[in-house]
FIBA-125531 format. One record per residue (C-alpha): residue in one letter; x, y, z. Coordinates in nm, 3 decimals. Layout:
// FIBA-125531
SITE  code        u        v        w
SITE     a        X        Y        Z
...
//
This chain:
// FIBA-125531
SITE  code        u        v        w
SITE     m    4.049    3.526    4.343
SITE     s    4.096    3.782    4.618
SITE     a    3.803    3.943    4.798
SITE     v    3.711    4.295    4.701
SITE     t    3.777    4.548    4.973
SITE     t    3.699    4.919    4.973
SITE     p    3.764    5.220    5.197
SITE     f    3.400    5.216    5.302
SITE     g    3.216    5.026    5.573
SITE     f    2.918    4.994    5.804
SITE     a    2.877    5.366    5.875
SITE     s    2.933    5.487    5.515
SITE     t    2.645    5.660    5.343
SITE     a    2.536    5.663    4.982
SITE     d    2.677    6.015    4.951
SITE     d    3.010    5.895    5.083
SITE     v    3.052    5.628    4.820
SITE     v    2.958    5.852    4.523
SITE     a    3.171    6.149    4.622
SITE     g    3.363    6.261    4.312
SITE     i    3.187    6.020    4.074
SITE     d    3.033    6.166    3.754
SITE     l    2.782    5.951    3.571
SITE     t    2.654    6.215    3.334
SITE     g    2.529    6.044    3.021
SITE     r    2.460    5.714    3.202
SITE     r    2.113    5.573    3.261
SITE     a    1.983    5.383    3.561
SITE     v    1.671    5.197    3.666
SITE     v    1.593    5.140    4.036
SITE     t    1.301    4.915    4.129
SITE     g    1.103    4.984    4.442
SITE     a    1.232    5.342    4.449
SITE     s    0.924    5.512    4.594
SITE     s    1.049    5.473    4.954
SITE     g    1.326    5.343    5.177
SITE     i    1.668    5.252    5.045
SITE     g    1.534    5.241    4.689
SITE     a    1.447    5.610    4.700
SITE     e    1.786    5.691    4.858
SITE     t    1.966    5.480    4.599
SITE     a    1.788    5.668    4.321
SITE     r    1.874    6.004    4.479
SITE     a    2.242    5.919    4.514
SITE     l    2.259    5.800    4.149
SITE     a    2.084    6.122    4.038
SITE     a    2.337    6.325    4.235
SITE     t    2.613    6.182    4.009
SITE     g    2.433    6.316    3.700
SITE     a    2.285    5.987    3.585
SITE     a    1.939    5.978    3.428
SITE     v    1.730    5.775    3.674
SITE     t    1.403    5.589    3.623
SITE     l    1.212    5.490    3.937
SITE     a    1.036    5.163    3.852
SITE     v    0.742    5.149    4.095
SITE     r    0.397    5.001    4.145
SITE     d    0.257    5.329    4.282
SITE     v    0.334    5.582    4.013
SITE     a    0.193    5.877    4.209
SITE     a    0.425    5.796    4.502
SITE     g    0.713    5.751    4.260
SITE     e    0.648    6.084    4.096
SITE     r    0.654    6.257    4.434
SITE     v    0.992    6.100    4.510
SITE     a    1.122    6.190    4.161
SITE     k    1.026    6.552    4.218
SITE     d    1.195    6.552    4.556
SITE     i    1.510    6.410    4.398
SITE     t    1.511    6.674    4.129
SITE     r    1.472    6.947    4.392
SITE     s    1.753    6.809    4.608
SITE     t    2.002    6.725    4.330
SITE     g    1.914    6.963    4.051
SITE     n    1.893    6.669    3.813
SITE     q    1.600    6.718    3.578
SITE     d    1.626    6.369    3.424
SITE     v    1.449    6.173    3.696
SITE     r    1.116    6.006    3.630
SITE     a    0.882    5.734    3.761
SITE     d    0.738    5.452    3.545
SITE     r    0.497    5.180    3.643
SITE     l    0.632    4.831    3.717
SITE     d    0.457    4.548    3.905
SITE     l    0.700    4.264    3.954
SITE     t    0.425    4.010    4.018
SITE     d    0.259    4.087    3.683
SITE     p    0.442    3.952    3.374
SITE     a    0.237    4.184    3.150
SITE     s    0.358    4.487    3.349
SITE     i    0.717    4.375    3.316
SITE     t    0.679    4.318    2.941
SITE     a    0.526    4.662    2.900
SITE     f    0.813    4.824    3.090
SITE     t    1.086    4.646    2.896
SITE     a    0.917    4.695    2.559
SITE     a    0.886    5.069    2.622
SITE     w    1.252    5.110    2.712
SITE     q    1.452    5.287    2.439
SITE     g    1.831    5.307    2.413
SITE     p    2.105    5.174    2.639
SITE     l    2.081    5.102    3.009
SITE     h    2.392    5.123    3.222
SITE     i    2.276    5.041    3.576
SITE     l    1.988    4.819    3.688
SITE     v    1.927    4.806    4.064
SITE     n    1.693    4.520    4.158
SITE     n    1.594    4.670    4.489
SITE     a    1.219    4.608    4.531
SITE     g    1.110    4.328    4.756
SITE     v    0.878    4.188    5.017
SITE     m    0.974    4.029    5.349
SITE     a    0.806    3.753    5.549
SITE     c    0.462    3.822    5.407
SITE     p    0.156    3.605    5.479
SITE     e    0.099    3.309    5.246
SITE     r    0.000    3.440    4.905
SITE     y    0.031    3.333    4.540
SITE     t    0.028    3.505    4.205
SITE     e   -0.226    3.427    3.934
SITE     q    0.026    3.180    3.792
SITE     g    0.052    2.998    4.126
SITE     w    0.399    3.134    4.215
SITE     e    0.473    3.193    4.584
SITE     w    0.458    3.568    4.638
SITE     q    0.805    3.630    4.778
SITE     f    0.980    3.414    4.514
SITE     a    0.774    3.586    4.245
SITE     t    0.846    3.939    4.366
SITE     n    1.201    3.916    4.489
SITE     h    1.343    3.686    4.226
SITE     l    1.122    3.591    3.932
SITE     g    0.996    3.941    3.851
SITE     h    1.348    4.081    3.861
SITE     f    1.472    3.791    3.648
SITE     a    1.208    3.877    3.385
SITE     l    1.302    4.244    3.407
SITE     a    1.675    4.187    3.366
SITE     t    1.641    3.941    3.079
SITE     g    1.388    4.170    2.911
SITE     l    1.634    4.457    2.935
SITE     h    1.935    4.246    2.830
SITE     d    1.984    4.415    2.491
SITE     a    1.971    4.759    2.652
SITE     l    2.224    4.651    2.915
SITE     a    2.452    4.512    2.645
SITE     a    2.423    4.812    2.415
SITE     d    2.707    5.026    2.546
SITE     g    2.907    4.761    2.736
SITE     n    3.016    4.765    3.099
SITE     a    2.664    4.765    3.239
SITE     r    2.607    4.668    3.602
SITE     i    2.321    4.489    3.771
SITE     v    2.292    4.533    4.147
SITE     v    2.079    4.277    4.333
SITE     v    1.955    4.352    4.683
SITE     s    1.958    4.024    4.874
SITE     s    1.977    3.968    5.249
SITE     t    2.146    3.772    5.524
SITE     g    1.805    3.611    5.533
SITE     h    1.925    3.392    5.247
SITE     q    2.092    3.181    5.517
SITE     q    1.744    3.074    5.628
SITE     s    1.695    2.854    5.326
SITE     p    1.851    2.739    4.997
SITE     v    1.623    2.712    4.691
SITE     v    1.413    2.405    4.761
SITE     w    1.391    2.281    4.402
SITE     d    1.119    2.022    4.455
SITE     d    0.886    2.257    4.641
SITE     i    0.955    2.621    4.554
SITE     n    0.586    2.714    4.589
SITE     f    0.523    2.537    4.920
SITE     a    0.286    2.287    4.763
SITE     f    0.395    2.022    5.014
SITE     r    0.572    2.205    5.295
SITE     p    0.372    2.410    5.546
SITE     y    0.419    2.769    5.442
SITE     d    0.675    2.957    5.651
SITE     p    0.723    3.328    5.574
SITE     w    1.090    3.331    5.675
SITE     l    1.181    3.020    5.480
SITE     a    1.006    3.164    5.178
SITE     y    1.193    3.490    5.223
SITE     g    1.525    3.307    5.262
SITE     q    1.468    3.100    4.949
SITE     s    1.393    3.412    4.745
SITE     k    1.702    3.590    4.877
SITE     t    1.919    3.289    4.792
SITE     a    1.770    3.307    4.441
SITE     n    1.884    3.670    4.423
SITE     v    2.247    3.576    4.479
SITE     l    2.230    3.282    4.236
SITE     f    2.093    3.516    3.973
SITE     a    2.397    3.745    4.012
SITE     v    2.629    3.447    3.973
SITE     e    2.471    3.317    3.654
SITE     a    2.403    3.657    3.493
SITE     t    2.770    3.741    3.526
SITE     r    2.877    3.411    3.370
SITE     r    2.612    3.404    3.098
SITE     w    2.653    3.767    2.994
SITE     a    3.029    3.795    3.021
SITE     d    3.074    3.852    2.649
SITE     d    2.832    4.146    2.679
SITE     n    3.043    4.300    2.957
SITE     i    2.746    4.288    3.195
SITE     t    2.828    4.215    3.557
SITE     a    2.594    4.148    3.846
SITE     n    2.660    4.150    4.219
SITE     a    2.440    4.085    4.520
SITE     l    2.442    4.252    4.860
SITE     m    2.304    4.266    5.209
SITE     p    2.211    4.631    5.277
SITE     g    2.200    4.587    5.654
SITE     a    1.917    4.616    5.898
SITE     i    1.713    4.928    5.820
SITE     y    1.366    5.013    5.938
SITE     t    1.161    5.080    5.620
SITE     n    0.832    4.968    5.461
SITE     l    0.996    4.632    5.394
SITE     q    0.915    4.543    5.756
SITE     r    0.541    4.608    5.718
SITE     h    0.462    4.239    5.769
SITE     t    0.685    4.199    6.074
SITE     g    0.558    4.481    6.296
SITE     g    0.813    4.728    6.164
SITE     r    1.120    4.568    6.316
SITE     g    1.217    4.288    6.082
SITE     s    1.315    3.964    6.260
SITE     g    1.349    4.156    6.589
SITE     r    1.683    3.985    6.652
SITE     v    1.921    4.259    6.534
SITE     p    2.098    4.455    6.814
SITE     a    2.018    4.824    6.817
SITE     d    2.382    4.919    6.742
SITE     l    2.362    4.732    6.410
SITE     i    2.060    4.918    6.279
SITE     k    2.147    5.149    5.988
SITE     t    1.992    5.470    5.865
SITE     v    1.841    5.468    5.516
SITE     e    2.143    5.668    5.396
SITE     q    2.376    5.397    5.531
SITE     g    2.154    5.116    5.405
SITE     a    2.172    5.240    5.047
SITE     a    2.551    5.271    5.049
SITE     t    2.639    4.918    4.939
SITE     s    2.390    4.925    4.651
SITE     v    2.523    5.257    4.534
SITE     l    2.884    5.144    4.566
SITE     l    2.819    4.835    4.351
SITE     a    2.642    5.053    4.094
SITE     t    2.909    5.322    4.065
SITE     s    3.251    5.251    4.210
SITE     p    3.551    5.204    3.975
SITE     l    3.667    4.939    4.227
SITE     l    3.393    4.713    4.089
SITE     d    3.487    4.742    3.721
SITE     g    3.468    4.395    3.570
SITE     v    3.373    4.237    3.904
SITE     g    3.066    4.016    3.917
SITE     g    2.901    3.714    4.075
SITE     r    2.989    3.819    4.429
SITE     y    2.813    3.917    4.751
SITE     f    2.879    4.226    4.963
SITE     v    2.802    4.346    5.313
SITE     d    2.891    4.690    5.453
SITE     c    3.050    4.790    5.117
SITE     n    3.295    4.497    5.115
SITE     e    3.288    4.141    4.984
SITE     t    3.201    3.908    5.268
SITE     d    3.320    3.556    5.363
SITE     t    3.167    3.235    5.236
SITE     v    3.015    3.028    5.516
SITE     d    2.898    2.671    5.556
SITE     r    2.655    2.728    5.839
SITE     r    2.449    3.022    5.960
SITE     s    2.692    3.286    6.070
SITE     g    2.483    3.435    6.348
SITE     t    2.576    3.781    6.217
SITE     l    2.472    3.997    5.927
SITE     h    2.787    3.894    5.742
SITE     g    2.862    3.582    5.542
SITE     v    2.724    3.431    5.224
SITE     a    2.615    3.065    5.219
SITE     r    2.816    2.849    4.985
SITE     y    2.495    2.720    4.824
SITE     a    2.407    3.076    4.722
SITE     l    2.726    3.102    4.513
SITE     d    2.703    2.753    4.363
SITE     p    2.748    2.773    3.980
SITE     q    2.545    2.459    3.912
SITE     g    2.260    2.588    4.131
SITE     a    2.281    2.925    3.951
SITE     r    2.243    2.757    3.612
SITE     r    1.957    2.543    3.733
SITE     l    1.772    2.844    3.869
SITE     w    1.818    3.034    3.545
SITE     d    1.671    2.743    3.342
SITE     l    1.387    2.699    3.590
SITE     s    1.306    3.070    3.581
SITE     q    1.292    3.070    3.205
SITE     d    1.062    2.767    3.210
SITE     l    0.826    2.928    3.461
SITE     l    0.797    3.249    3.266
SITE     a    0.743    3.061    2.944
SITE     g    0.436    2.904    3.100
//
């Protein structure tokens, strides 16, 4: 199975990768689209003619972004709906209200290296937000994704997944001292494993899922780290928001990804599999692509949500 390569790279923007693409009649949901690369991803999708729903916690902020997108693209079919990924009732309300097919789901929302915190159910906050909430959203929208065929799920992960595999016996840090970066890494590994298993499990529905590292971009995601993420990324590797959204948008729209799923991309191209931390923003840990781990995570996620 050869790696997917594209004409795009580090410096490509979301506008670059959608040039010439027409998605009129297609429908997309982007989580966390009230700021940062989520807002830019939504704007680029709207520019193709797609109907775009911004799934956000702060509806007022989402509505402001939706209006800005309509003004800049001319697309009138852009709206904001409430979604709190740490609240199962909010996710159920969102999925139950959805009518008709869904062609693109971008699981973009996330938190990074936040202080120790748990949901009402006792789930560690980063695992709950970055993985479990998106898992519930995708499975709740499964029938909509399957309705027209050839739907795509785009999962925003991170090179931070190399910080930790999923620690099956202690996902919620009941025994380990809480470490914000290990918790973040575990949740980002879960993102990749979800893409692997969703692609396998939903193959007959023609649903594919791919994960990605957007790059190092200064957005609200860094609010718990002083605004500069890990602080270890060289200045020449920092992307603009427009560049940071490019890989998400490519995976959502490019004909080069037709039928491709269960893979991990950096800078608009599939990256190498690695067996130790790469020391760069490239590389996907072998454990993050492990089919057995992906199935185990799916079953565990279902069990957690079932209570």
